[in-house]
CHARMM-style PDB file with segment names, atoms N, HN, CA, C and O in Angstrom:
ATOM      1  N   MET     1      54.422   7.996  32.948  1.00  0.00      PROA
ATOM      2  CA  MET     1      53.076   7.972  32.377  1.00  0.00      PROA
ATOM      3  C   MET     1      53.041   7.050  31.165  1.00  0.00      PROA
ATOM      4  O   MET     1      54.001   6.324  30.909  1.00  0.00      PROA
ATOM      5  N   LEU     2      51.977   7.073  30.444  1.00  0.00      PROA
ATOM      6  HN  LEU     2      51.197   7.663  30.653  1.00  0.00      PROA
ATOM      7  CA  LEU     2      51.793   6.164  29.320  1.00  0.00      PROA
ATOM      8  C   LEU     2      52.423   6.645  28.019  1.00  0.00      PROA
ATOM      9  O   LEU     2      52.458   5.896  27.043  1.00  0.00      PROA
ATOM     10  N   GLY     3      52.904   7.836  27.985  1.00  0.00      PROA
ATOM     11  HN  GLY     3      52.876   8.445  28.778  1.00  0.00      PROA
ATOM     12  CA  GLY     3      53.498   8.359  26.768  1.00  0.00      PROA
ATOM     13  C   GLY     3      52.492   8.912  25.776  1.00  0.00      PROA
ATOM     14  O   GLY     3      52.796   9.054  24.592  1.00  0.00      PROA
ATOM     15  N   ILE     4      51.298   9.223  26.252  1.00  0.00      PROA
ATOM     16  HN  ILE     4      51.050   9.107  27.214  1.00  0.00      PROA
ATOM     17  CA  ILE     4      50.258   9.803  25.395  1.00  0.00      PROA
ATOM     18  C   ILE     4      50.490  11.309  25.340  1.00  0.00      PROA
ATOM     19  O   ILE     4      50.626  11.944  26.385  1.00  0.00      PROA
ATOM     20  N   PRO     5      50.538  11.889  24.151  1.00  0.00      PROA
ATOM     21  CA  PRO     5      50.741  13.337  24.058  1.00  0.00      PROA
ATOM     22  C   PRO     5      49.649  14.111  24.795  1.00  0.00      PROA
ATOM     23  O   PRO     5      48.480  13.724  24.796  1.00  0.00      PROA
ATOM     24  N   ARG     6      50.055  15.194  25.411  1.00  0.00      PROA
ATOM     25  HN  ARG     6      51.004  15.508  25.410  1.00  0.00      PROA
ATOM     26  CA  ARG     6      49.130  16.004  26.209  1.00  0.00      PROA
ATOM     27  C   ARG     6      47.956  16.530  25.381  1.00  0.00      PROA
ATOM     28  O   ARG     6      46.876  16.768  25.922  1.00  0.00      PROA
ATOM     29  N   SER     7      48.157  16.709  24.097  1.00  0.00      PROA
ATOM     30  HN  SER     7      49.034  16.516  23.658  1.00  0.00      PROA
ATOM     31  CA  SER     7      47.079  17.237  23.249  1.00  0.00      PROA
ATOM     32  C   SER     7      45.932  16.245  23.076  1.00  0.00      PROA
ATOM     33  O   SER     7      44.835  16.635  22.676  1.00  0.00      PROA
ATOM     34  N   TYR     8      46.170  14.969  23.373  1.00  0.00      PROA
ATOM     35  HN  TYR     8      47.061  14.652  23.698  1.00  0.00      PROA
ATOM     36  CA  TYR     8      45.122  13.956  23.274  1.00  0.00      PROA
ATOM     37  C   TYR     8      44.505  13.609  24.625  1.00  0.00      PROA
ATOM     38  O   TYR     8      43.673  12.705  24.702  1.00  0.00      PROA
ATOM     39  N   ALA     9      44.884  14.289  25.664  1.00  0.00      PROA
ATOM     40  HN  ALA     9      45.560  15.023  25.602  1.00  0.00      PROA
ATOM     41  CA  ALA     9      44.417  13.966  27.009  1.00  0.00      PROA
ATOM     42  C   ALA     9      42.898  14.059  27.131  1.00  0.00      PROA
ATOM     43  O   ALA     9      42.286  13.231  27.805  1.00  0.00      PROA
ATOM     44  N   HSD    10      42.286  15.043  26.496  1.00  0.00      PROA
ATOM     45  HN  HSD    10      42.783  15.715  25.948  1.00  0.00      PROA
ATOM     46  CA  HSD    10      40.828  15.175  26.607  1.00  0.00      PROA
ATOM     47  C   HSD    10      40.101  14.029  25.904  1.00  0.00      PROA
ATOM     48  O   HSD    10      39.008  13.651  26.326  1.00  0.00      PROA
ATOM     49  N   PHE    11      40.681  13.470  24.846  1.00  0.00      PROA
ATOM     50  HN  PHE    11      41.569  13.777  24.502  1.00  0.00      PROA
ATOM     51  CA  PHE    11      40.071  12.315  24.184  1.00  0.00      PROA
ATOM     52  C   PHE    11      40.131  11.077  25.084  1.00  0.00      PROA
ATOM     53  O   PHE    11      39.164  10.320  25.169  1.00  0.00      PROA
ATOM     54  N   ILE    12      41.253  10.879  25.743  1.00  0.00      PROA
ATOM     55  HN  ILE    12      42.039  11.494  25.673  1.00  0.00      PROA
ATOM     56  CA  ILE    12      41.399   9.744  26.648  1.00  0.00      PROA
ATOM     57  C   ILE    12      40.443   9.884  27.825  1.00  0.00      PROA
ATOM     58  O   ILE    12      39.816   8.909  28.241  1.00  0.00      PROA
ATOM     59  N   PHE    13      40.331  11.096  28.361  1.00  0.00      PROA
ATOM     60  HN  PHE    13      40.841  11.888  28.024  1.00  0.00      PROA
ATOM     61  CA  PHE    13      39.387  11.334  29.451  1.00  0.00      PROA
ATOM     62  C   PHE    13      37.960  11.044  29.008  1.00  0.00      PROA
ATOM     63  O   PHE    13      37.196  10.432  29.755  1.00  0.00      PROA
ATOM     64  N   ASP    14      37.587  11.471  27.809  1.00  0.00      PROA
ATOM     65  HN  ASP    14      38.207  11.968  27.202  1.00  0.00      PROA
ATOM     66  CA  ASP    14      36.242  11.211  27.288  1.00  0.00      PROA
ATOM     67  C   ASP    14      35.967   9.717  27.166  1.00  0.00      PROA
ATOM     68  O   ASP    14      34.873   9.259  27.498  1.00  0.00      PROA
ATOM     69  N   ILE    15      36.947   8.959  26.694  1.00  0.00      PROA
ATOM     70  HN  ILE    15      37.835   9.331  26.424  1.00  0.00      PROA
ATOM     71  CA  ILE    15      36.773   7.511  26.548  1.00  0.00      PROA
ATOM     72  C   ILE    15      36.581   6.849  27.907  1.00  0.00      PROA
ATOM     73  O   ILE    15      35.690   6.016  28.077  1.00  0.00      PROA
ATOM     74  N   ILE    16      37.411   7.218  28.868  1.00  0.00      PROA
ATOM     75  HN  ILE    16      38.135   7.895  28.730  1.00  0.00      PROA
ATOM     76  CA  ILE    16      37.302   6.630  30.206  1.00  0.00      PROA
ATOM     77  C   ILE    16      35.998   7.034  30.879  1.00  0.00      PROA
ATOM     78  O   ILE    16      35.326   6.195  31.479  1.00  0.00      PROA
ATOM     79  N   GLN    17      35.638   8.289  30.788  1.00  0.00      PROA
ATOM     80  HN  GLN    17      36.184   8.971  30.300  1.00  0.00      PROA
ATOM     81  CA  GLN    17      34.413   8.783  31.416  1.00  0.00      PROA
ATOM     82  C   GLN    17      33.171   8.131  30.817  1.00  0.00      PROA
ATOM     83  O   GLN    17      32.273   7.725  31.555  1.00  0.00      PROA
ATOM     84  N   SER    18      33.107   8.026  29.501  1.00  0.00      PROA
ATOM     85  HN  SER    18      33.836   8.356  28.901  1.00  0.00      PROA
ATOM     86  CA  SER    18      31.940   7.396  28.885  1.00  0.00      PROA
ATOM     87  C   SER    18      31.892   5.911  29.214  1.00  0.00      PROA
ATOM     88  O   SER    18      30.807   5.353  29.376  1.00  0.00      PROA
ATOM     89  N   GLY    19      33.039   5.265  29.314  1.00  0.00      PROA
ATOM     90  HN  GLY    19      33.921   5.718  29.183  1.00  0.00      PROA
ATOM     91  CA  GLY    19      33.068   3.846  29.678  1.00  0.00      PROA
ATOM     92  C   GLY    19      32.552   3.602  31.082  1.00  0.00      PROA
ATOM     93  O   GLY    19      31.760   2.687  31.306  1.00  0.00      PROA
ATOM     94  N   LEU    20      32.998   4.417  32.032  1.00  0.00      PROA
ATOM     95  HN  LEU    20      33.641   5.161  31.851  1.00  0.00      PROA
ATOM     96  CA  LEU    20      32.535   4.244  33.412  1.00  0.00      PROA
ATOM     97  C   LEU    20      31.058   4.588  33.575  1.00  0.00      PROA
ATOM     98  O   LEU    20      30.326   3.880  34.267  1.00  0.00      PROA
ATOM     99  N   THR    21      30.624   5.663  32.947  1.00  0.00      PROA
ATOM    100  HN  THR    21      31.219   6.238  32.386  1.00  0.00      PROA
ATOM    101  CA  THR    21      29.223   6.066  33.061  1.00  0.00      PROA
ATOM    102  C   THR    21      28.293   5.017  32.468  1.00  0.00      PROA
ATOM    103  O   THR    21      27.289   4.658  33.084  1.00  0.00      PROA
ATOM    104  N   SER    22      28.617   4.525  31.284  1.00  0.00      PROA
ATOM    105  HN  SER    22      29.432   4.816  30.784  1.00  0.00      PROA
ATOM    106  CA  SER    22      27.768   3.519  30.665  1.00  0.00      PROA
ATOM    107  C   SER    22      27.847   2.182  31.412  1.00  0.00      PROA
ATOM    108  O   SER    22      26.874   1.428  31.433  1.00  0.00      PROA
ATOM    109  N   CYS    23      28.984   1.889  32.016  1.00  0.00      PROA
ATOM    110  HN  CYS    23      29.774   2.501  31.998  1.00  0.00      PROA
ATOM    111  CA  CYS    23      29.139   0.668  32.810  1.00  0.00      PROA
ATOM    112  C   CYS    23      28.186   0.676  34.010  1.00  0.00      PROA
ATOM    113  O   CYS    23      27.491  -0.307  34.266  1.00  0.00      PROA
ATOM    114  N   ILE    24      28.162   1.776  34.729  1.00  0.00      PROA
ATOM    115  HN  ILE    24      28.726   2.575  34.521  1.00  0.00      PROA
ATOM    116  CA  ILE    24      27.304   1.893  35.907  1.00  0.00      PROA
ATOM    117  C   ILE    24      25.830   1.919  35.520  1.00  0.00      PROA
ATOM    118  O   ILE    24      25.006   1.276  36.171  1.00  0.00      PROA
ATOM    119  N   ALA    25      25.493   2.659  34.464  1.00  0.00      PROA
ATOM    120  HN  ALA    25      26.163   3.181  33.935  1.00  0.00      PROA
ATOM    121  CA  ALA    25      24.096   2.733  34.024  1.00  0.00      PROA
ATOM    122  C   ALA    25      23.599   1.369  33.547  1.00  0.00      PROA
ATOM    123  O   ALA    25      22.460   0.997  33.830  1.00  0.00      PROA
ATOM    124  N   ALA    26      24.427   0.625  32.834  1.00  0.00      PROA
ATOM    125  HN  ALA    26      25.353   0.927  32.604  1.00  0.00      PROA
ATOM    126  CA  ALA    26      24.032  -0.703  32.363  1.00  0.00      PROA
ATOM    127  C   ALA    26      23.872  -1.669  33.530  1.00  0.00      PROA
ATOM    128  O   ALA    26      22.976  -2.513  33.515  1.00  0.00      PROA
ATOM    129  N   ALA    27      24.725  -1.557  34.533  1.00  0.00      PROA
ATOM    130  HN  ALA    27      25.453  -0.871  34.545  1.00  0.00      PROA
ATOM    131  CA  ALA    27      24.605  -2.428  35.707  1.00  0.00      PROA
ATOM    132  C   ALA    27      23.306  -2.163  36.459  1.00  0.00      PROA
ATOM    133  O   ALA    27      22.651  -3.098  36.920  1.00  0.00      PROA
ATOM    134  N   ILE    28      22.937  -0.903  36.583  1.00  0.00      PROA
ATOM    135  HN  ILE    28      23.469  -0.144  36.209  1.00  0.00      PROA
ATOM    136  CA  ILE    28      21.678  -0.569  37.259  1.00  0.00      PROA
ATOM    137  C   ILE    28      20.487  -1.068  36.447  1.00  0.00      PROA
ATOM    138  O   ILE    28      19.522  -1.586  37.008  1.00  0.00      PROA
ATOM    139  N   ALA    29      20.555  -0.912  35.135  1.00  0.00      PROA
ATOM    140  HN  ALA    29      21.339  -0.491  34.678  1.00  0.00      PROA
ATOM    141  CA  ALA    29      19.446  -1.341  34.281  1.00  0.00      PROA
ATOM    142  C   ALA    29      19.305  -2.864  34.249  1.00  0.00      PROA
ATOM    143  O   ALA    29      18.197  -3.378  34.095  1.00  0.00      PROA
ATOM    144  N   CYS    30      20.410  -3.583  34.391  1.00  0.00      PROA
ATOM    145  HN  CYS    30      21.310  -3.166  34.516  1.00  0.00      PROA
ATOM    146  CA  CYS    30      20.380  -5.048  34.316  1.00  0.00      PROA
ATOM    147  C   CYS    30      20.231  -5.708  35.676  1.00  0.00      PROA
ATOM    148  O   CYS    30      20.280  -6.935  35.764  1.00  0.00      PROA
ATOM    149  N   TYR    31      20.055  -4.948  36.719  1.00  0.00      PROA
ATOM    150  HN  TYR    31      20.015  -3.951  36.648  1.00  0.00      PROA
ATOM    151  CA  TYR    31      19.930  -5.498  38.069  1.00  0.00      PROA
ATOM    152  C   TYR    31      18.849  -6.574  38.190  1.00  0.00      PROA
ATOM    153  O   TYR    31      19.080  -7.554  38.898  1.00  0.00      PROA
ATOM    154  N   PRO    32      17.681  -6.453  37.545  1.00  0.00      PROA
ATOM    155  CA  PRO    32      16.674  -7.509  37.664  1.00  0.00      PROA
ATOM    156  C   PRO    32      17.141  -8.883  37.159  1.00  0.00      PROA
ATOM    157  O   PRO    32      16.573  -9.899  37.560  1.00  0.00      PROA
ATOM    158  N   PHE    33      18.143  -8.939  36.304  1.00  0.00      PROA
ATOM    159  HN  PHE    33      18.604  -8.113  35.978  1.00  0.00      PROA
ATOM    160  CA  PHE    33      18.644 -10.208  35.799  1.00  0.00      PROA
ATOM    161  C   PHE    33      19.561 -10.908  36.792  1.00  0.00      PROA
ATOM    162  O   PHE    33      19.996 -12.032  36.541  1.00  0.00      PROA
ATOM    163  N   LEU    34      19.855 -10.272  37.899  1.00  0.00      PROA
ATOM    164  HN  LEU    34      19.502  -9.360  38.103  1.00  0.00      PROA
ATOM    165  CA  LEU    34      20.737 -10.851  38.904  1.00  0.00      PROA
ATOM    166  C   LEU    34      20.136 -12.124  39.497  1.00  0.00      PROA
ATOM    167  O   LEU    34      20.852 -13.093  39.752  1.00  0.00      PROA
ATOM    168  N   ALA    35      18.846 -12.119  39.712  1.00  0.00      PROA
ATOM    169  HN  ALA    35      18.265 -11.332  39.505  1.00  0.00      PROA
ATOM    170  CA  ALA    35      18.181 -13.271  40.311  1.00  0.00      PROA
ATOM    171  C   ALA    35      18.146 -14.474  39.364  1.00  0.00      PROA
ATOM    172  O   ALA    35      18.188 -15.617  39.819  1.00  0.00      PROA
ATOM    173  N   SER    36      18.070 -14.229  38.068  1.00  0.00      PROA
ATOM    174  HN  SER    36      18.036 -13.300  37.699  1.00  0.00      PROA
ATOM    175  CA  SER    36      17.966 -15.332  37.113  1.00  0.00      PROA
ATOM    176  C   SER    36      19.327 -15.909  36.733  1.00  0.00      PROA
ATOM    177  O   SER    36      19.396 -16.938  36.060  1.00  0.00      PROA
ATOM    178  N   GLY    37      20.397 -15.264  37.153  1.00  0.00      PROA
ATOM    179  HN  GLY    37      20.341 -14.429  37.699  1.00  0.00      PROA
ATOM    180  CA  GLY    37      21.728 -15.772  36.860  1.00  0.00      PROA
ATOM    181  C   GLY    37      22.280 -15.370  35.507  1.00  0.00      PROA
ATOM    182  O   GLY    37      23.347 -15.843  35.115  1.00  0.00      PROA
ATOM    183  N   SER    38      21.584 -14.513  34.788  1.00  0.00      PROA
ATOM    184  HN  SER    38      20.718 -14.129  35.107  1.00  0.00      PROA
ATOM    185  CA  SER    38      22.058 -14.086  33.469  1.00  0.00      PROA
ATOM    186  C   SER    38      22.481 -12.618  33.465  1.00  0.00      PROA
ATOM    187  O   SER    38      22.483 -11.959  32.425  1.00  0.00      PROA
ATOM    188  N   PHE    39      22.837 -12.123  34.645  1.00  0.00      PROA
ATOM    189  HN  PHE    39      22.835 -12.658  35.490  1.00  0.00      PROA
ATOM    190  CA  PHE    39      23.210 -10.709  34.779  1.00  0.00      PROA
ATOM    191  C   PHE    39      24.422 -10.362  33.926  1.00  0.00      PROA
ATOM    192  O   PHE    39      24.404  -9.365  33.205  1.00  0.00      PROA
ATOM    193  N   LEU    40      25.466 -11.166  33.999  1.00  0.00      PROA
ATOM    194  HN  LEU    40      25.481 -11.976  34.585  1.00  0.00      PROA
ATOM    195  CA  LEU    40      26.708 -10.837  33.313  1.00  0.00      PROA
ATOM    196  C   LEU    40      26.531 -10.755  31.799  1.00  0.00      PROA
ATOM    197  O   LEU    40      27.061  -9.850  31.153  1.00  0.00      PROA
ATOM    198  N   ARG    41      25.790 -11.697  31.243  1.00  0.00      PROA
ATOM    199  HN  ARG    41      25.360 -12.432  31.767  1.00  0.00      PROA
ATOM    200  CA  ARG    41      25.556 -11.691  29.794  1.00  0.00      PROA
ATOM    201  C   ARG    41      24.765 -10.453  29.373  1.00  0.00      PROA
ATOM    202  O   ARG    41      25.119  -9.794  28.395  1.00  0.00      PROA
ATOM    203  N   HSD    42      23.709 -10.139  30.099  1.00  0.00      PROA
ATOM    204  HN  HSD    42      23.422 -10.675  30.894  1.00  0.00      PROA
ATOM    205  CA  HSD    42      22.896  -8.969  29.762  1.00  0.00      PROA
ATOM    206  C   HSD    42      23.656  -7.667  30.011  1.00  0.00      PROA
ATOM    207  O   HSD    42      23.576  -6.729  29.217  1.00  0.00      PROA
ATOM    208  N   TRP    43      24.391  -7.621  31.116  1.00  0.00      PROA
ATOM    209  HN  TRP    43      24.456  -8.383  31.760  1.00  0.00      PROA
ATOM    210  CA  TRP    43      25.135  -6.414  31.428  1.00  0.00      PROA
ATOM    211  C   TRP    43      26.212  -6.128  30.387  1.00  0.00      PROA
ATOM    212  O   TRP    43      26.376  -4.985  29.960  1.00  0.00      PROA
ATOM    213  N   LEU    44      26.943  -7.156  29.977  1.00  0.00      PROA
ATOM    214  HN  LEU    44      26.810  -8.085  30.324  1.00  0.00      PROA
ATOM    215  CA  LEU    44      28.011  -6.954  29.021  1.00  0.00      PROA
ATOM    216  C   LEU    44      27.485  -6.454  27.678  1.00  0.00      PROA
ATOM    217  O   LEU    44      28.059  -5.543  27.082  1.00  0.00      PROA
ATOM    218  N   SER    45      26.393  -7.052  27.205  1.00  0.00      PROA
ATOM    219  HN  SER    45      25.927  -7.792  27.689  1.00  0.00      PROA
ATOM    220  CA  SER    45      25.850  -6.592  25.926  1.00  0.00      PROA
ATOM    221  C   SER    45      25.261  -5.185  26.047  1.00  0.00      PROA
ATOM    222  O   SER    45      25.421  -4.367  25.141  1.00  0.00      PROA
ATOM    223  N   ALA    46      24.585  -4.901  27.159  1.00  0.00      PROA
ATOM    224  HN  ALA    46      24.456  -5.565  27.895  1.00  0.00      PROA
ATOM    225  CA  ALA    46      24.026  -3.561  27.352  1.00  0.00      PROA
ATOM    226  C   ALA    46      25.130  -2.522  27.496  1.00  0.00      PROA
ATOM    227  O   ALA    46      25.002  -1.406  26.993  1.00  0.00      PROA
ATOM    228  N   TRP    47      26.211  -2.881  28.180  1.00  0.00      PROA
ATOM    229  HN  TRP    47      26.315  -3.788  28.589  1.00  0.00      PROA
ATOM    230  CA  TRP    47      27.304  -1.943  28.377  1.00  0.00      PROA
ATOM    231  C   TRP    47      28.005  -1.629  27.064  1.00  0.00      PROA
ATOM    232  O   TRP    47      28.287  -0.466  26.777  1.00  0.00      PROA
ATOM    233  N   LEU    48      28.287  -2.646  26.269  1.00  0.00      PROA
ATOM    234  HN  LEU    48      28.057  -3.591  26.503  1.00  0.00      PROA
ATOM    235  CA  LEU    48      28.971  -2.410  24.999  1.00  0.00      PROA
ATOM    236  C   LEU    48      28.139  -1.551  24.052  1.00  0.00      PROA
ATOM    237  O   LEU    48      28.660  -0.647  23.400  1.00  0.00      PROA
ATOM    238  N   ILE    49      26.851  -1.841  23.985  1.00  0.00      PROA
ATOM    239  HN  ILE    49      26.427  -2.576  24.515  1.00  0.00      PROA
ATOM    240  CA  ILE    49      25.971  -1.054  23.115  1.00  0.00      PROA
ATOM    241  C   ILE    49      25.882   0.388  23.602  1.00  0.00      PROA
ATOM    242  O   ILE    49      25.967   1.318  22.801  1.00  0.00      PROA
ATOM    243  N   SER    50      25.713   0.581  24.902  1.00  0.00      PROA
ATOM    244  HN  SER    50      25.644  -0.175  25.554  1.00  0.00      PROA
ATOM    245  CA  SER    50      25.593   1.943  25.406  1.00  0.00      PROA
ATOM    246  C   SER    50      26.906   2.705  25.327  1.00  0.00      PROA
ATOM    247  O   SER    50      26.900   3.922  25.138  1.00  0.00      PROA
ATOM    248  N   TRP    51      28.027   2.015  25.467  1.00  0.00      PROA
ATOM    249  HN  TRP    51      28.032   1.027  25.620  1.00  0.00      PROA
ATOM    250  CA  TRP    51      29.324   2.693  25.360  1.00  0.00      PROA
ATOM    251  C   TRP    51      29.576   3.150  23.916  1.00  0.00      PROA
ATOM    252  O   TRP    51      30.077   4.251  23.687  1.00  0.00      PROA
ATOM    253  N   VAL    52      29.231   2.307  22.959  1.00  0.00      PROA
ATOM    254  HN  VAL    52      28.824   1.412  23.145  1.00  0.00      PROA
ATOM    255  CA  VAL    52      29.408   2.693  21.558  1.00  0.00      PROA
ATOM    256  C   VAL    52      28.528   3.893  21.214  1.00  0.00      PROA
ATOM    257  O   VAL    52      28.941   4.776  20.462  1.00  0.00      PROA
ATOM    258  N   MET    53      27.322   3.922  21.763  1.00  0.00      PROA
ATOM    259  HN  MET    53      26.986   3.205  22.374  1.00  0.00      PROA
ATOM    260  CA  MET    53      26.415   5.046  21.492  1.00  0.00      PROA
ATOM    261  C   MET    53      26.855   6.311  22.217  1.00  0.00      PROA
ATOM    262  O   MET    53      26.629   7.415  21.720  1.00  0.00      PROA
ATOM    263  N   MET    54      27.476   6.172  23.375  1.00  0.00      PROA
ATOM    264  HN  MET    54      27.659   5.276  23.779  1.00  0.00      PROA
ATOM    265  CA  MET    54      27.854   7.317  24.174  1.00  0.00      PROA
ATOM    266  C   MET    54      29.228   7.869  23.788  1.00  0.00      PROA
ATOM    267  O   MET    54      29.513   9.038  24.047  1.00  0.00      PROA
ATOM    268  N   LEU    55      30.058   7.070  23.190  1.00  0.00      PROA
ATOM    269  HN  LEU    55      29.826   6.120  22.980  1.00  0.00      PROA
ATOM    270  CA  LEU    55      31.430   7.437  22.870  1.00  0.00      PROA
ATOM    271  C   LEU    55      31.574   8.639  21.941  1.00  0.00      PROA
ATOM    272  O   LEU    55      32.419   9.493  22.209  1.00  0.00      PROA
ATOM    273  N   PRO    56      30.794   8.752  20.862  1.00  0.00      PROA
ATOM    274  CA  PRO    56      30.992   9.901  19.975  1.00  0.00      PROA
ATOM    275  C   PRO    56      30.709  11.255  20.622  1.00  0.00      PROA
ATOM    276  O   PRO    56      31.228  12.275  20.169  1.00  0.00      PROA
ATOM    277  N   GLY    57      29.901  11.276  21.663  1.00  0.00      PROA
ATOM    278  HN  GLY    57      29.480  10.448  22.031  1.00  0.00      PROA
ATOM    279  CA  GLY    57      29.519  12.539  22.300  1.00  0.00      PROA
ATOM    280  C   GLY    57      30.596  13.085  23.109  1.00  0.00      PROA
ATOM    281  OT1 GLY    57      30.438  14.145  23.713  1.00  0.00      PROA
TER     282      GLY     57
END
């Protein structure tokens, strides 16, 4: 394994879970930008902002 102490496992799970959830939600929200070719730029900024907001919870 990665050598992360078992007592921190729930923190790592929270980080991964919030990252995946915000990634998918941002991709769905940015879908209209797919046609204009600026999907990646909008998705990345939306994902980072939403992940930072979702992470403390």
